[in-house]
GUZA-66600 format. One record per residue (C-alpha): residue in three letters; x, y, z; residue number from 1. Coordinates in steps of 0.1 Angstrom, whole numbers, plus 5000, padded with zeros to 4 digits. Layout:
REM residues N
   code     c1     c2     c3   pos
    Ala      X      Y      Z   NUM
...
//
This chain:
REM residues 516
   code     c1     c2     c3   pos
    Unk   1402   2285   9549     1
    Unk   1377   2255   9553     2
    Unk   1387   2224   9536     3
    Unk   1361   2213   9507     4
    Unk   1349   2180   9500     5
    Unk   1329   2172   9469     6
    Unk   1310   2140   9465     7
    Unk   1299   2130   9431     8
    Unk   1268   2108   9432     9
    Unk   1241   2102   9455    10
    Unk   1223   2070   9464    11
    Unk   1229   2051   9496    12
    Unk   1267   2053   9494    13
    Unk   1267   2090   9486    14
    Unk   1243   2103   9513    15
    Unk   1255   2080   9539    16
    Unk   1291   2092   9532    17
    Unk   1279   2129   9530    18
    Unk   1258   2127   9562    19
    Unk   1284   2108   9582    20
    Unk   1313   2131   9572    21
    Unk   1292   2163   9579    22
    Unk   1290   2151   9614    23
    Unk   1325   2138   9619    24
    Unk   1342   2167   9602    25
    Unk   1321   2193   9619    26
    Unk   1304   2209   9589    27
    Unk   1283   2231   9611    28
    Unk   1314   2247   9628    29
    Unk   1335   2275   9613    30
    Unk   1366   2254   9613    31
    Unk   1350   2223   9599    32
    Unk   1351   2208   9564    33
    Unk   1324   2219   9538    34
    Unk   1306   2191   9524    35
    Unk   1290   2193   9489    36
    Unk   1270   2165   9470    37
    Unk   1262   2167   9434    38
    Unk   1239   2142   9418    39
    Unk   1222   2140   9386    40
    Unk   1184   2135   9381    41
    Unk   1189   2112   9351    42
    Unk   1208   2084   9370    43
    Unk   1187   2063   9393    44
    Unk   1194   2043   9425    45
    Unk   1198   2006   9421    46
    Unk   1177   2000   9450    47
    Unk   1189   1962   9454    48
    Unk   1211   1964   9484    49
    Unk   1184   1960   9513    50
    Unk   1204   1943   9540    51
    Unk   1231   1956   9564    52
    Unk   1255   1947   9591    53
    Unk   1249   1956   9628    54
    Unk   1274   1984   9624    55
    Unk   1247   2004   9605    56
    Unk   1233   2012   9639    57
    Unk   1261   2032   9650    58
    Unk   1264   2048   9617    59
    Unk   1227   2058   9614    60
    Unk   1229   2071   9651    61
    Unk   1260   2092   9642    62
    Unk   1243   2109   9612    63
    Unk   1213   2116   9633    64
    Unk   1186   2093   9621    65
    Unk   1158   2083   9646    66
    Unk   1153   2046   9646    67
    Unk   1115   2049   9644    68
    Unk   1117   2072   9615    69
    Unk   1139   2047   9597    70
    Unk   1112   2021   9601    71
    Unk   1083   2044   9591    72
    Unk   1101   2060   9561    73
    Unk   1119   2032   9547    74
    Unk   1098   2001   9554    75
    Unk   1125   1990   9576    76
    Unk   1124   1956   9596    77
    Unk   1148   1940   9620    78
    Unk   1175   1918   9608    79
    Unk   1192   1894   9631    80
    Unk   1214   1875   9606    81
    Unk   1211   1853   9577    82
    Unk   1196   1818   9571    83
    Unk   1212   1795   9544    84
    Unk   1191   1767   9527    85
    Unk   1203   1740   9505    86
    Unk   1239   1753   9505    87
    Unk   1254   1723   9522    88
    Unk   1238   1693   9504    89
    Unk   1220   1686   9471    90
    Unk   1183   1691   9474    91
    Unk   1163   1660   9479    92
    Unk   1194   1641   9494    93
    Unk   1174   1634   9526    94
    Unk   1192   1658   9549    95
    Unk   1179   1688   9568    96
    Unk   1199   1714   9551    97
    Unk   1198   1748   9565    98
    Unk   1218   1768   9590    99
    Unk   1220   1804   9602   100
    Unk   1247   1831   9606   101
    Unk   1233   1850   9635   102
    Unk   1246   1884   9648   103
    Unk   1244   1876   9685   104
    Unk   1273   1857   9702   105
    Unk   1262   1844   9736   106
    Unk   1287   1840   9763   107
    Unk   1266   1828   9794   108
    Unk   1298   1810   9807   109
    Unk   1319   1839   9817   110
    Unk   1346   1833   9793   111
    Unk   1345   1796   9787   112
    Unk   1348   1790   9751   113
    Unk   1321   1766   9742   114
    Unk   1330   1756   9706   115
    Unk   1356   1729   9714   116
    Unk   1331   1713   9738   117
    Unk   1304   1713   9710   118
    Unk   1330   1698   9687   119
    Unk   1336   1668   9711   120
    Unk   1297   1662   9714   121
    Unk   1288   1680   9748   122
    Unk   1263   1703   9731   123
    Unk   1240   1676   9720   124
    Unk   1229   1668   9686   125
    Unk   1219   1706   9677   126
    Unk   1238   1725   9652   127
    Unk   1265   1751   9664   128
    Unk   1242   1781   9656   129
    Unk   1214   1766   9680   130
    Unk   1235   1757   9710   131
    Unk   1258   1789   9711   132
    Unk   1232   1818   9710   133
    Unk   1196   1821   9717   134
    Unk   1193   1843   9686   135
    Unk   1187   1815   9660   136
    Unk   1157   1800   9678   137
    Unk   1143   1835   9685   138
    Unk   1147   1842   9647   139
    Unk   1130   1811   9638   140
    Unk   1101   1822   9660   141
    Unk   1101   1857   9642   142
    Unk   1109   1875   9673   143
    Unk   1123   1911   9672   144
    Unk   1157   1918   9689   145
    Unk   1145   1943   9714   146
    Unk   1114   1957   9734   147
    Unk   1096   1991   9727   148
    Unk   1112   2005   9759   149
    Unk   1147   2000   9747   150
    Unk   1164   2031   9733   151
    Unk   1171   2039   9698   152
    Unk   1195   2011   9683   153
    Unk   1199   1993   9716   154
    Unk   1184   1958   9723   155
    Unk   1194   1925   9740   156
    Unk   1199   1908   9708   157
    Unk   1224   1921   9681   158
    Unk   1206   1933   9650   159
    Unk   1207   1952   9618   160
    Unk   1180   1962   9593   161
    Unk   1162   1953   9560   162
    Unk   1150   1984   9542   163
    Unk   1138   1998   9509   164
    Unk   1173   2012   9496   165
    Unk   1156   2039   9476   166
    Unk   1137   2051   9506   167
    Unk   1169   2051   9526   168
    Unk   1188   2072   9502   169
    Unk   1159   2098   9504   170
    Unk   1160   2098   9542   171
    Unk   1198   2101   9542   172
    Unk   1195   2129   9518   173
    Unk   1172   2147   9540   174
    Unk   1193   2142   9572   175
    Unk   1225   2150   9554   176
    Unk   1212   2184   9543   177
    Unk   1200   2190   9578   178
    Unk   1236   2182   9589   179
    Unk   1250   2208   9565   180
    Unk   1256   2191   9532   181
    Unk   1252   2214   9502   182
    Unk   1230   2196   9477   183
    Unk   1234   2202   9439   184
    Unk   1211   2184   9415   185
    Unk   1233   2186   9383   186
    Unk   1250   2164   9356   187
    Unk   1287   2162   9357   188
    Unk   1299   2163   9321   189
    Unk   1336   2163   9325   190
    Unk   1361   2154   9350   191
    Unk   1393   2177   9347   192
    Unk   1427   2165   9356   193
    Unk   1457   2186   9366   194
    Unk   1492   2181   9353   195
    Unk   1501   2158   9382   196
    Unk   1471   2136   9376   197
    Unk   1450   2149   9404   198
    Unk   1415   2161   9399   199
    Unk   1413   2198   9391   200
    Unk   1376   2201   9390   201
    Unk   1344   2186   9375   202
    Unk   1323   2206   9348   203
    Unk   1287   2205   9354   204
    Unk   1258   2215   9331   205
    Unk   1242   2241   9354   206
    Unk   1267   2249   9380   207
    Unk   1299   2252   9359   208
    Unk   1331   2240   9372   209
    Unk   1331   2225   9409   210
    Unk   1364   2222   9427   211
    Unk   1374   2209   9460   212
    Unk   1403   2197   9482   213
    Unk   1389   2162   9483   214
    Unk   1367   2145   9457   215
    Unk   1346   2113   9466   216
    Unk   1336   2091   9437   217
    Unk   1300   2076   9445   218
    Unk   1291   2073   9409   219
    Unk   1285   2035   9412   220
    Unk   1298   2009   9387   221
    Unk   1305   2037   9362   222
    Unk   1332   2050   9385   223
    Unk   1334   2083   9366   224
    Unk   1362   2099   9386   225
    Unk   1384   2070   9400   226
    Unk   1380   2048   9369   227
    Unk   1373   2066   9338   228
    Unk   1391   2098   9345   229
    Unk   1420   2086   9366   230
    Unk   1424   2053   9351   231
    Unk   1427   2032   9382   232
    Unk   1422   1996   9374   233
    Unk   1395   1972   9388   234
    Unk   1406   1939   9398   235
    Unk   1383   1911   9387   236
    Unk   1374   1884   9411   237
    Unk   1354   1863   9387   238
    Unk   1378   1834   9389   239
    Unk   1368   1830   9426   240
    Unk   1333   1843   9428   241
    Unk   1313   1833   9396   242
    Unk   1279   1850   9402   243
    Unk   1278   1882   9379   244
    Unk   1239   1887   9373   245
    Unk   1208   1893   9393   246
    Unk   1171   1893   9385   247
    Unk   1148   1908   9413   248
    Unk   1111   1913   9419   249
    Unk   1090   1925   9447   250
    Unk   1061   1903   9462   251
    Unk   1033   1917   9485   252
    Unk   1025   1896   9516   253
    Unk   0995   1874   9513   254
    Unk   0979   1890   9543   255
    Unk   0987   1921   9565   256
    Unk   0995   1900   9595   257
    Unk   1019   1876   9577   258
    Unk   1051   1872   9598   259
    Unk   1082   1891   9589   260
    Unk   1113   1870   9586   261
    Unk   1139   1881   9612   262
    Unk   1168   1872   9589   263
    Unk   1178   1873   9552   264
    Unk   1169   1838   9537   265
    Unk   1195   1827   9512   266
    Unk   1185   1796   9492   267
    Unk   1211   1779   9469   268
    Unk   1200   1772   9435   269
    Unk   1216   1753   9406   270
    Unk   1237   1781   9393   271
    Unk   1236   1806   9421   272
    Unk   1212   1815   9450   273
    Unk   1181   1835   9458   274
    Unk   1177   1862   9485   275
    Unk   1144   1867   9503   276
    Unk   1141   1899   9524   277
    Unk   1110   1908   9544   278
    Unk   1101   1945   9546   279
    Unk   1070   1958   9564   280
    Unk   1046   1955   9534   281
    Unk   1064   1933   9509   282
    Unk   1094   1910   9502   283
    Unk   1123   1918   9480   284
    Unk   1133   1886   9463   285
    Unk   1161   1881   9438   286
    Unk   1181   1854   9421   287
    Unk   1218   1860   9418   288
    Unk   1235   1837   9394   289
    Unk   1265   1829   9371   290
    Unk   1260   1836   9333   291
    Unk   1287   1812   9327   292
    Unk   1265   1784   9341   293
    Unk   1229   1794   9333   294
    Unk   1213   1817   9307   295
    Unk   1192   1847   9316   296
    Unk   1159   1832   9307   297
    Unk   1165   1801   9328   298
    Unk   1177   1823   9357   299
    Unk   1144   1843   9355   300
    Unk   1124   1810   9354   301
    Unk   1142   1799   9386   302
    Unk   1131   1832   9404   303
    Unk   1096   1828   9392   304
    Unk   1094   1793   9406   305
    Unk   1105   1805   9439   306
    Unk   1080   1832   9438   307
    Unk   1053   1806   9436   308
    Unk   1018   1813   9420   309
    Unk   1023   1850   9420   310
    Unk   1056   1847   9401   311
    Unk   1040   1845   9366   312
    Unk   1028   1880   9368   313
    Unk   1056   1896   9389   314
    Unk   1075   1924   9372   315
    Unk   1113   1918   9372   316
    Unk   1144   1940   9370   317
    Unk   1178   1928   9357   318
    Unk   1213   1936   9369   319
    Unk   1248   1931   9359   320
    Unk   1279   1932   9380   321
    Unk   1314   1919   9382   322
    Unk   1328   1906   9414   323
    Unk   1360   1926   9422   324
    Unk   1375   1957   9437   325
    Unk   1401   1983   9431   326
    Unk   1434   1978   9449   327
    Unk   1439   2015   9450   328
    Unk   1408   2036   9462   329
    Unk   1424   2067   9473   330
    Unk   1445   2082   9444   331
    Unk   1458   2117   9446   332
    Unk   1428   2138   9458   333
    Unk   1401   2112   9449   334
    Unk   1385   2085   9470   335
    Unk   1361   2059   9457   336
    Unk   1332   2048   9479   337
    Unk   1306   2023   9473   338
    Unk   1302   2005   9441   339
    Unk   1330   2025   9424   340
    Unk   1354   2009   9450   341
    Unk   1342   1974   9447   342
    Unk   1314   1948   9449   343
    Unk   1314   1910   9454   344
    Unk   1277   1899   9454   345
    Unk   1248   1906   9478   346
    Unk   1256   1876   9499   347
    Unk   1263   1887   9535   348
    Unk   1253   1923   9526   349
    Unk   1289   1936   9522   350
    Unk   1281   1964   9499   351
    Unk   1267   1991   9525   352
    Unk   1291   1978   9550   353
    Unk   1322   1987   9528   354
    Unk   1306   2022   9524   355
    Unk   1304   2025   9561   356
    Unk   1341   2014   9564   357
    Unk   1352   2038   9539   358
    Unk   1333   2068   9553   359
    Unk   1349   2060   9587   360
    Unk   1384   2057   9572   361
    Unk   1379   2089   9554   362
    Unk   1368   2107   9585   363
    Unk   1398   2093   9605   364
    Unk   1425   2100   9579   365
    Unk   1411   2133   9565   366
    Unk   1439   2153   9552   367
    Unk   1435   2185   9572   368
    Unk   1472   2194   9565   369
    Unk   1468   2187   9527   370
    Unk   1490   2155   9528   371
    Unk   1469   2133   9508   372
    Unk   1497   2106   9501   373
    Unk   1502   2096   9537   374
    Unk   1463   2091   9542   375
    Unk   1461   2074   9509   376
    Unk   1486   2048   9517   377
    Unk   1470   2038   9548   378
    Unk   1435   2038   9534   379
    Unk   1445   2018   9504   380
    Unk   1463   1991   9526   381
    Unk   1434   1989   9550   382
    Unk   1406   1985   9525   383
    Unk   1426   1962   9502   384
    Unk   1431   1938   9530   385
    Unk   1395   1941   9540   386
    Unk   1384   1933   9505   387
    Unk   1408   1903   9505   388
    Unk   1395   1888   9537   389
    Unk   1358   1895   9528   390
    Unk   1365   1875   9495   391
    Unk   1377   1845   9515   392
    Unk   1347   1846   9537   393
    Unk   1321   1847   9508   394
    Unk   1339   1820   9490   395
    Unk   1338   1799   9522   396
    Unk   1300   1795   9517   397
    Unk   1305   1780   9484   398
    Unk   1338   1760   9484   399
    Unk   1331   1735   9513   400
    Unk   1299   1725   9499   401
    Unk   1289   1689   9494   402
    Unk   1268   1698   9463   403
    Unk   1281   1683   9431   404
    Unk   1248   1683   9410   405
    Unk   1258   1711   9386   406
    Unk   1289   1726   9371   407
    Unk   1283   1756   9391   408
    Unk   1288   1737   9424   409
    Unk   1316   1715   9409   410
    Unk   1336   1747   9399   411
    Unk   1332   1763   9433   412
    Unk   1348   1734   9450   413
    Unk   1376   1731   9426   414
    Unk   1408   1740   9444   415
    Unk   1418   1763   9414   416
    Unk   1390   1786   9424   417
    Unk   1400   1788   9460   418
    Unk   1424   1816   9471   419
    Unk   1456   1803   9487   420
    Unk   1448   1824   9519   421
    Unk   1415   1806   9522   422
    Unk   1430   1772   9516   423
    Unk   1457   1780   9543   424
    Unk   1428   1787   9568   425
    Unk   1410   1756   9560   426
    Unk   1441   1735   9566   427
    Unk   1447   1753   9601   428
    Unk   1410   1744   9609   429
    Unk   1412   1706   9602   430
    Unk   1426   1702   9638   431
    Unk   1416   1737   9653   432
    Unk   1386   1758   9654   433
    Unk   1387   1795   9641   434
    Unk   1395   1817   9670   435
    Unk   1407   1854   9675   436
    Unk   1442   1845   9664   437
    Unk   1429   1839   9629   438
    Unk   1412   1873   9629   439
    Unk   1424   1909   9627   440
    Unk   1398   1933   9639   441
    Unk   1415   1961   9622   442
    Unk   1407   1947   9589   443
    Unk   1383   1918   9592   444
    Unk   1347   1929   9588   445
    Unk   1335   1893   9597   446
    Unk   1344   1882   9634   447
    Unk   1357   1848   9644   448
    Unk   1321   1836   9653   449
    Unk   1309   1845   9618   450
    Unk   1335   1823   9603   451
    Unk   1325   1796   9628   452
    Unk   1288   1798   9621   453
    Unk   1295   1794   9584   454
    Unk   1322   1768   9586   455
    Unk   1302   1745   9609   456
    Unk   1269   1753   9594   457
    Unk   1284   1739   9560   458
    Unk   1294   1708   9578   459
    Unk   1331   1712   9582   460
    Unk   1348   1686   9605   461
    Unk   1375   1697   9629   462
    Unk   1390   1667   9645   463
    Unk   1398   1675   9682   464
    Unk   1405   1638   9692   465
    Unk   1441   1646   9700   466
    Unk   1432   1675   9722   467
    Unk   1399   1662   9737   468
    Unk   1415   1649   9768   469
    Unk   1430   1683   9778   470
    Unk   1394   1699   9779   471
    Unk   1387   1700   9816   472
    Unk   1354   1721   9820   473
    Unk   1329   1696   9808   474
    Unk   1303   1705   9836   475
    Unk   1307   1742   9830   476
    Unk   1302   1736   9793   477
    Unk   1270   1717   9799   478
    Unk   1256   1743   9822   479
    Unk   1265   1769   9796   480
    Unk   1246   1751   9768   481
    Unk   1217   1747   9792   482
    Unk   1218   1786   9798   483
    Unk   1216   1792   9760   484
    Unk   1185   1770   9758   485
    Unk   1170   1789   9787   486
    Unk   1179   1823   9772   487
    Unk   1162   1811   9739   488
    Unk   1131   1802   9756   489
    Unk   1130   1834   9774   490
    Unk   1136   1854   9742   491
    Unk   1107   1836   9725   492
    Unk   1083   1843   9753   493
    Unk   1093   1879   9761   494
    Unk   1102   1896   9728   495
    Unk   1075   1909   9706   496
    Unk   1073   1895   9671   497
    Unk   1091   1913   9643   498
    Unk   1059   1925   9629   499
    Unk   1044   1937   9662   500
    Unk   1074   1958   9671   501
    Unk   1075   1973   9634   502
    Unk   1038   1981   9639   503
    Unk   1046   1998   9672   504
    Unk   1074   2019   9656   505
    Unk   1049   2030   9629   506
    Unk   1031   2050   9658   507
    Unk   1056   2056   9685   508
    Unk   1093   2063   9691   509
    Unk   1115   2038   9711   510
    Unk   1127   2044   9747   511
    Unk   1114   2041   9780   512
    Unk   1094   2074   9780   513
    Unk   1079   2067   9746   514
    Unk   1069   2033   9756   515
    Unk   1053   2046   9789   516
//
């Protein structure tokens, strides 16, 4: 008998999980799992999370979505990282305050680790993000990460996407159904529990009782299955991450040929920060803030000020959330994915990334034999540790800032708000740079270079004076830094602009044959 999976809830998380599992669990084969997704017409998609990790390319390719279709259907553009403005110093302090967290990690030196040589001054006066990879300067010039001749999801510079999240959910739905997912539009009115606390079925208005071997809760913040029905608690992280509100708007470009930013622009504000995401025909802009440090009206004024002259008439949407996660996300025969599992804030686009991680873990740990408990233990341990590490990484953006101009920033640098695990790493990095020994690739969704870009972008000082005399490859390092500069100029002069490549994808597919 085929195993049956019931996903409750659609949106990006639900349909990404459905389409991915349909492929990985061979729904098109007689021995594969049968995937059903039920979603209500009455519950809309938030449509806020418009940024992703580079892992999204592999996920979308697995699901079967053509890259040019993604661009045409979802207003997608190429994202090569994030740019942070005013996070390090108080605005008006006279310093140039911006840095980037690029996705590309250049290693032109065939194994030589360049960071210690930059720390002792051999990289010149430029910031670490500029001397270590060509991507920062290419992104500053609005370059795309690839050429039209490159195949789907392949390019010389590492990249992800910005997109319209509502449109993406629709494209994922279409492809998921093509992959064999059974789609039901219905409202779940009751989650029925068996005597042992497992889910026995869900009662719907039109289709009656639906049952399955495995239930996946993609009902968003409501967490109808894992939270309301099964009572699995949610762990708040508000004591670490204070932002819990957002107000968002859409802003058309001033002209059809305006450049499209190649990264998410995150600008620190007095009680939070603004995101600025360039899609093909509009920008998605929002203000994430702490209601403990600013009221809703003042937060909206901050957004409208950022929007400029058009801000006075812009239509805005408001959102509430609480930073946190469930320490148990697979309980009995139910798994939480997406917002029902956890959410920190839009910074660094962890929302969709965690949905990708969860879908991959479910596929690898799928209980074909019916042994849910063994799979659940490994899933919960892995995901909990990922949440803990991501929490530290996001807090890093705040807690080493030099800003003391508002209570929000003073509270963020207060040691009481910094997890012990993050304080331990900062202690290590006073005299040693972050490296692979600090990162576990099995649980860290951010690599060692990601930590380095944020740490040194924020102005952290690692004192290598005691070790400097043991660094022997000075000439090799200088040649490597020069090679990064050469690669940056090559990328600027040879890669198309983000907008030009998006325009190309509106009419053509990628790849050598399509380009020819």
